[in-house]
C-alpha positions as CSV (number, residue, x, y, z in Angstrom):
1,X,66.6,47.6,45.2
2,X,65.9,45.5,42.1
3,X,67.2,47.0,38.9
4,X,64.5,47.8,36.4
5,X,64.4,45.3,33.5
6,X,64.5,46.9,30.1
7,X,61.0,47.6,28.7
8,X,59.9,45.2,25.9
9,X,59.4,47.0,22.6
10,X,55.9,46.2,21.3
11,X,55.2,48.4,18.3
12,X,56.0,48.0,14.6
13,X,58.8,50.6,14.6
14,X,60.4,48.9,17.5
15,X,60.1,45.5,15.9
16,X,61.9,46.8,12.8
17,X,64.7,48.1,15.0
18,X,65.0,44.8,16.8
19,X,65.1,43.0,13.5
20,X,67.8,45.4,12.3
21,X,69.8,44.6,15.4
22,X,69.5,40.9,14.7
23,X,70.6,41.3,11.1
24,X,73.6,43.5,12.1
25,X,74.6,41.0,14.8
26,X,74.4,38.1,12.4
27,X,76.6,39.9,9.9
28,X,79.1,40.7,12.6
29,X,79.1,37.1,13.7
30,X,79.7,35.9,10.2
31,X,82.6,38.3,9.9
32,X,84.1,37.1,13.2
33,X,83.8,33.5,12.1
34,X,85.7,34.3,8.9
35,X,88.4,36.1,10.9
36,X,88.6,33.3,13.5
37,X,89.8,30.9,10.8
38,X,93.0,32.9,10.7
39,X,95.7,33.1,13.3
40,X,94.6,36.2,15.3
41,X,95.7,35.0,18.8
42,X,98.7,37.4,18.8
43,X,98.1,41.1,19.4
44,X,100.9,41.7,16.8
45,X,98.5,40.5,14.1
46,X,96.4,43.5,12.8
47,X,93.4,41.2,12.5
48,X,93.4,40.8,16.3
49,X,92.7,44.5,16.8
50,X,90.2,44.5,14.0
51,X,88.3,41.8,15.8
52,X,88.4,43.7,19.1
53,X,87.1,46.9,17.5
54,X,84.4,44.9,15.7
55,X,83.2,43.4,19.0
56,X,83.1,46.8,20.7
57,X,81.3,48.4,17.7
58,X,78.7,45.6,17.7
59,X,78.1,46.1,21.4
60,X,77.6,49.8,21.1
61,X,75.5,49.4,18.0
62,X,73.2,46.9,19.6
63,X,72.7,49.1,22.7
64,X,71.9,52.1,20.5
65,X,69.4,50.2,18.5
66,X,67.7,48.9,21.6
67,X,67.5,52.4,23.0
68,X,66.0,53.6,19.7
69,X,63.5,50.8,19.7
70,X,62.3,51.8,23.1
71,X,62.3,55.4,22.1
72,X,60.2,54.6,19.0
73,X,57.6,52.9,21.2
74,X,57.6,55.7,23.8
75,X,57.5,58.6,21.4
76,X,55.1,61.5,22.1
77,X,52.9,60.8,19.1
78,X,52.4,57.2,20.0
79,X,51.7,58.0,23.6
80,X,49.2,60.8,22.7
81,X,47.4,58.4,20.3
82,X,47.0,55.7,23.0
83,X,46.1,58.3,25.6
84,X,43.3,59.7,23.4
85,X,41.9,56.2,22.8
86,X,42.0,55.3,26.5
87,X,40.6,58.6,27.7
88,X,37.7,58.2,25.3
89,X,37.0,54.7,26.6
90,X,37.4,55.9,30.2
91,X,34.8,58.6,29.7
92,X,32.4,56.4,27.7
93,X,32.5,53.4,29.9
94,X,33.5,54.5,33.4
95,X,31.3,57.7,33.4
96,X,28.3,55.5,34.2
97,X,30.0,54.9,37.5
98,X,30.1,58.6,38.4
99,X,27.1,58.2,40.6
100,X,26.0,58.8,44.1
101,X,28.1,56.2,46.0
102,X,27.0,57.2,49.5
103,X,29.3,58.9,51.9
104,X,30.9,57.5,55.1
105,X,28.3,59.2,57.3
106,X,25.5,57.8,55.2
107,X,27.1,54.4,55.4
108,X,27.1,54.6,59.2
109,X,23.4,55.3,59.1
110,X,22.4,52.9,56.4
111,X,24.4,50.0,57.7
112,X,23.2,50.6,61.3
113,X,26.7,51.0,62.7
114,X,26.6,51.4,66.4
115,X,28.6,54.0,68.3
116,X,31.0,51.3,69.5
117,X,31.4,50.0,65.9
118,X,31.9,53.4,64.2
119,X,35.6,53.3,63.5
120,X,37.7,53.1,60.3
121,X,38.7,49.4,60.8
122,X,35.0,48.4,60.2
123,X,34.8,49.9,56.7
124,X,36.0,48.7,53.3
125,X,36.5,51.7,51.1
126,X,36.4,51.4,47.3
127,X,40.1,51.2,46.5
128,X,42.0,51.9,43.2
129,X,45.6,50.9,42.6
130,X,47.8,52.7,40.1
131,X,45.4,55.6,39.7
132,X,46.5,57.5,36.6
133,X,47.4,54.4,34.6
134,X,44.9,54.1,31.8
135,X,46.3,50.8,30.3
136,X,46.5,48.7,28.4
137,X,48.5,46.4,30.6
138,X,51.1,46.0,27.8
139,X,52.4,49.3,26.3
140,X,49.9,51.3,28.3
141,X,50.1,55.0,29.2
142,X,49.8,57.2,32.3
143,X,47.5,60.3,32.3
144,X,47.4,61.4,35.9
145,X,44.7,64.0,35.6
146,X,42.2,61.8,33.8
147,X,42.9,58.6,35.6
148,X,42.9,60.0,39.2
149,X,39.8,62.1,38.5
150,X,38.0,59.1,37.2
151,X,38.9,57.0,40.3
152,X,37.7,59.8,42.7
153,X,34.5,60.5,40.8
154,X,33.7,56.8,41.0
155,X,33.8,57.1,44.8
156,X,37.2,55.7,45.5
157,X,38.4,56.9,48.9
158,X,41.5,54.7,49.2
159,X,44.2,55.0,46.5
160,X,47.3,52.8,46.4
161,X,50.3,54.6,44.8
162,X,53.1,52.3,43.7
163,X,56.4,54.3,43.9
164,X,59.3,53.2,41.8
165,X,62.4,54.3,40.0
166,X,65.3,53.0,37.9
167,X,68.8,53.5,39.1
168,X,70.6,54.1,35.8
169,X,69.8,55.6,32.4
170,X,68.1,52.5,30.9
171,X,65.0,54.4,29.9
172,X,64.8,57.3,27.4
173,X,62.4,60.2,27.4
174,X,59.5,60.6,28.1
175,X,60.6,58.7,31.2
176,X,62.0,60.9,34.0
177,X,65.7,61.0,34.9
178,X,67.2,58.1,36.8
179,X,66.7,58.0,40.5
180,X,63.4,60.0,40.3
181,X,60.4,58.7,42.3
182,X,57.6,57.9,39.8
183,X,55.0,55.4,39.0
184,X,55.9,52.6,36.6
185,X,53.7,49.8,35.4
186,X,55.5,46.4,35.6
187,X,54.4,42.9,34.8
188,X,54.8,40.0,37.3
189,X,58.4,39.5,36.1
190,X,59.3,43.2,36.9
191,X,59.6,44.3,33.3
192,X,58.3,47.9,32.7
193,X,55.3,47.7,30.4
194,X,54.2,51.3,30.5
195,X,55.3,53.7,27.7
196,X,55.8,56.5,30.1
197,X,55.9,57.1,33.9
198,X,53.3,58.5,36.3
199,X,54.3,61.9,37.8
200,X,53.7,61.8,41.5
201,X,53.3,65.6,41.7
202,X,50.5,65.5,39.2
203,X,48.8,62.6,41.0
204,X,48.8,64.4,44.3
205,X,47.8,67.8,42.8
206,X,44.8,66.1,41.1
207,X,43.8,64.5,44.4
208,X,44.0,67.9,46.1
209,X,41.9,69.5,43.4
210,X,39.2,66.8,43.2
211,X,38.9,64.7,46.3
212,X,37.3,67.3,48.5
213,X,35.6,69.3,45.7
214,X,32.0,69.4,44.3
215,X,33.0,67.0,41.6
216,X,32.6,64.1,44.1
217,X,29.8,63.1,46.4
218,X,32.2,62.2,49.2
219,X,33.9,65.6,49.6
220,X,33.5,65.5,53.4
221,X,34.9,62.0,53.8
222,X,38.5,61.1,54.7
223,X,40.8,59.8,52.0
224,X,43.4,57.0,52.6
225,X,46.6,57.3,50.6
226,X,48.7,54.2,50.5
227,X,52.4,54.9,49.6
228,X,53.5,51.6,48.3
229,X,57.3,51.7,47.6
230,X,58.2,49.1,45.0
231,X,61.9,50.1,44.9
232,X,64.1,52.5,46.9
233,X,67.8,53.1,47.3
234,X,69.4,51.0,50.1
235,X,67.7,51.7,53.4
236,X,69.7,53.5,56.0
237,X,71.6,55.7,53.5
238,X,71.5,59.4,52.7
239,X,70.3,58.5,49.2
240,X,67.4,56.6,50.8
241,X,66.2,59.6,52.8
242,X,66.7,61.9,49.9
243,X,64.6,59.6,47.7
244,X,61.8,59.6,50.3
245,X,62.2,63.3,50.7
246,X,61.4,63.9,47.1
247,X,58.1,62.0,47.6
248,X,57.3,64.2,50.6
249,X,57.9,67.4,48.6
250,X,55.5,66.1,45.9
251,X,52.8,65.7,48.5
252,X,52.8,69.4,49.2
253,X,49.4,70.2,47.5
254,X,47.8,67.9,50.1
255,X,49.1,69.9,53.1
256,X,45.7,71.5,54.0
257,X,44.1,68.1,54.4
258,X,46.7,66.2,56.3
259,X,45.6,64.8,59.7
260,X,47.9,66.4,62.3
261,X,46.8,67.3,65.8
262,X,43.4,66.7,67.4
263,X,42.3,67.0,71.0
264,X,43.2,63.4,71.4
265,X,46.9,63.9,70.4
266,X,49.3,64.3,67.4
267,X,49.1,61.9,64.6
268,X,52.2,62.9,62.7
269,X,55.2,60.5,62.7
270,X,52.9,57.6,63.5
271,X,52.3,59.2,66.9
272,X,48.9,57.6,67.3
273,X,49.0,54.7,64.8
274,X,47.7,52.3,67.5
275,X,44.6,54.4,67.9
276,X,43.9,55.8,64.4
277,X,41.8,52.9,63.1
278,X,39.7,52.8,66.2
279,X,38.7,56.4,66.8
280,X,35.2,57.6,65.8
281,X,35.1,58.4,62.1
282,X,33.6,61.8,62.8
283,X,37.1,62.9,63.9
284,X,38.4,62.2,60.4
285,X,36.1,64.4,58.3
286,X,37.9,65.9,55.3
287,X,41.2,64.4,56.5
288,X,44.0,62.8,54.5
289,X,45.4,59.6,56.1
290,X,48.8,58.4,54.8
291,X,49.8,54.7,55.1
292,X,53.4,53.8,54.0
293,X,55.2,50.5,53.6
294,X,58.7,51.6,54.4
295,X,60.6,52.8,57.5
296,X,60.6,56.6,57.6
297,X,62.1,57.0,61.1
298,X,65.5,57.9,59.7
299,X,64.4,61.5,59.3
300,X,64.3,61.8,63.1
301,X,68.0,61.3,63.3
302,X,69.1,62.8,60.0
303,X,70.8,65.8,61.5
304,X,73.0,63.5,63.6
305,X,73.5,60.8,61.0
306,X,73.9,62.8,57.8
307,X,74.3,66.4,58.9
308,X,71.1,67.4,57.2
309,X,67.9,68.7,58.7
310,X,64.7,68.1,56.7
311,X,61.9,70.6,57.0
312,X,58.4,69.1,57.6
313,X,57.6,69.6,53.9
314,X,60.7,67.5,53.1
315,X,60.3,65.0,55.9
316,X,58.2,61.9,54.8
317,X,58.1,60.7,58.4
318,X,56.1,63.8,59.3
319,X,53.5,62.9,56.7
320,X,53.0,59.2,57.6
321,X,50.3,58.1,60.0
322,X,50.6,54.4,59.8
323,X,53.4,51.9,58.9
324,X,52.4,49.0,56.6
325,X,54.0,45.5,57.0
326,X,53.5,42.1,55.3
327,X,52.7,38.8,56.9
328,X,55.6,36.7,55.4
329,X,59.1,37.8,54.7
330,X,59.2,35.5,51.6
331,X,56.2,37.2,49.9
332,X,57.4,39.7,47.3
333,X,55.6,43.0,48.2
334,X,58.0,45.7,47.0
335,X,60.0,47.1,49.9
336,X,57.5,46.0,52.5
337,X,59.1,44.5,55.6
338,X,57.8,42.3,58.4
339,X,57.2,43.7,61.9
340,X,59.9,43.3,64.6
341,X,59.3,41.3,67.7
342,X,58.2,44.4,69.6
343,X,56.2,46.0,66.8
344,X,52.4,45.7,66.4
345,X,51.3,45.8,62.8
346,X,48.3,48.0,62.3
347,X,48.3,47.7,58.5
348,X,49.2,44.6,56.4
349,X,49.8,44.3,52.7
350,X,49.5,40.9,51.1
351,X,48.4,39.1,48.0
352,X,44.8,37.9,47.3
353,X,46.3,34.4,47.2
354,X,46.9,34.7,51.0
355,X,43.2,34.3,51.6
356,X,42.3,32.1,48.6
357,X,44.8,29.4,49.7
358,X,44.2,29.6,53.4
359,X,43.0,26.4,55.1
360,X,39.3,26.5,55.7
361,X,39.3,24.9,59.2
362,X,37.4,26.9,61.8
363,X,40.4,27.9,63.9
364,X,42.4,29.2,61.0
365,X,39.5,31.2,59.7
366,X,38.8,32.7,63.1
367,X,42.5,33.7,63.5
368,X,42.5,35.4,60.1
369,X,39.2,37.1,60.8
370,X,40.3,38.3,64.2
371,X,43.4,39.8,62.4
372,X,41.2,42.1,60.4
373,X,39.8,43.5,63.7
374,X,43.3,44.6,64.7
375,X,44.9,45.7,61.4
376,X,43.9,47.3,58.1
377,X,44.3,44.5,55.6
378,X,45.1,45.4,51.9
379,X,44.8,42.4,49.6
380,X,46.5,43.1,46.1
381,X,45.8,41.0,43.0
382,X,48.6,40.2,40.5
383,X,49.7,43.1,38.4
384,X,47.0,44.4,36.1
385,X,44.4,41.8,37.1
386,X,41.3,42.4,39.1
387,X,39.9,39.7,41.4
388,X,36.8,37.8,40.5
389,X,33.6,38.6,42.4
390,X,33.9,35.2,44.1
391,X,37.4,36.0,45.4
392,X,36.5,39.6,46.4
393,X,33.5,38.3,48.3
394,X,35.6,35.7,50.1
395,X,38.2,38.3,51.1
396,X,35.7,41.1,52.1
397,X,32.7,39.2,53.5
398,X,34.3,36.1,55.0
399,X,37.5,37.4,56.3
400,X,36.8,41.1,56.6
401,X,39.8,42.5,54.9
402,X,39.5,46.3,54.5
403,X,40.9,46.9,51.0
404,X,40.8,45.0,47.7
405,X,42.5,47.4,45.2
406,X,41.1,47.5,41.7
407,X,42.9,48.4,38.4
408,X,40.9,50.7,36.1
409,X,42.5,49.3,32.9
410,X,39.6,47.4,31.6
411,X,35.8,47.3,31.7
412,X,34.8,43.7,31.4
413,X,31.6,42.3,32.8
414,X,33.6,40.6,35.6
415,X,35.1,43.9,36.6
416,X,31.7,45.7,36.7
417,X,30.4,42.9,38.8
418,X,33.1,43.4,41.4
419,X,32.7,47.1,41.3
420,X,29.0,46.6,42.0
421,X,29.9,45.3,45.4
422,X,30.3,49.0,46.5
423,X,26.9,50.7,46.3
424,X,28.4,52.9,48.9
425,X,31.9,54.4,48.8
426,X,32.5,52.8,52.2
427,X,31.3,49.2,52.5
428,X,30.7,48.1,56.1
429,X,32.1,44.8,57.2
430,X,29.5,42.1,58.0
431,X,28.3,42.8,61.6
432,X,29.4,39.4,62.9
433,X,33.1,40.2,62.2
434,X,33.3,43.9,63.1
435,X,35.5,45.3,65.8
436,X,33.5,46.6,68.8
437,X,35.1,49.4,70.8
438,X,34.7,49.1,74.5
439,X,32.2,51.5,75.9
440,X,33.6,54.4,78.0
441,X,34.0,53.8,81.7
442,X,31.3,55.6,83.6
443,X,32.6,57.2,86.8
444,X,30.1,56.8,89.6
445,X,28.8,59.8,91.4
446,X,30.2,60.0,94.9
447,X,27.6,59.5,97.6
448,X,26.6,62.6,99.6
449,X,27.1,60.5,102.7
450,X,30.8,60.3,101.9
451,X,31.2,64.0,102.0
452,X,31.7,65.5,105.4
453,X,29.3,68.3,104.8
454,X,26.7,66.4,102.9
455,X,26.8,63.6,105.4
456,X,26.5,66.1,108.2
457,X,29.5,64.7,110.0
458,X,30.7,66.8,112.9
459,X,34.4,67.5,112.9
460,X,36.0,66.8,116.2
461,X,37.0,69.9,118.2
């Protein structure tokens, strides 16, 4: 787990506090220079202890001022003001996108999807990452209800939820307590840029309230929820399971929609993850599908390992249908790991750069395209940035990746151009690169002649 860098203070009040810190530090340094000209090497000299106390005081004072600076930026009044501004922009600019993006069933018909092609892996749902974060990218705010509702009303049926935390009290209110799973907006260097945190419980409650309601046109469609853990406590520990368990409990409002048991089998605990992407989409109507980028199997042995039994509500492994991996161990993708030698990855998380920098020779392209027929590919842009239409077209139409998550933090012409690639909530992959399910084997009728009675064969006496 990477420690959370301290948030940069970006408002006037914070700048004043930082300047005060610099002035105080400069005065203290001047004092210490004056003292250093005297003989203070011996603890018997009173000035020696004066110097020690001064250093300690300076350290505490600077820490306090930095905390105050962050608090001044993240105060309720400032957050409310930015929230009001961003909600007004969201409603004014994004509301035009609250239109009839056709449903999965309509996509099947309009795109002429054959019975053998009608499976989840052949669709590219409109995807939003960091739903609930209104922006701006620097010193932005979360408002879970407004942000998640906007994403769903636009037709998004795949939501990527970055799950994060900080492991010590480096953040003041309104951030949650240390070690609490939440959403944090970080820049590429890992510095927290949001003025508050996203509450997972509020995010999931809003999804439950809106995703299958009359507020959206796709209320009978499945919804894919990607739990993207950015940081966790060390894997294999009780703290790790307890952290994941808190996330499971926050998912409770979504219980009625969770895909569990069907005539084909049980999907909980990744029980049918090799089949999920290839079943007929009719079997997934109004269902919640959860993909997750960390190992949740520790819940299965928690009673033995940690003397604790988690109920299904507390057990994230019970909720997860599909494990997500990454292609390369060196690619920083939160806590995502690479598959083991005996594991078959059915979902892959990677950067858009993976496809953009890929060699263009025929064999490399074919290998990459074939990969999207076997795994659900999620291609994420750098933090806070949306791909250009050119890049999105390359990833979706040339290689057939299933998901290109979008940030709803701006409304530029480039962004609306990319958004326009989804006239339907579920964009079908180009026909030439779709997976085609093998037709069912027809069992031949037995010839009547093979039957003793039908063939009028006389039994020997």
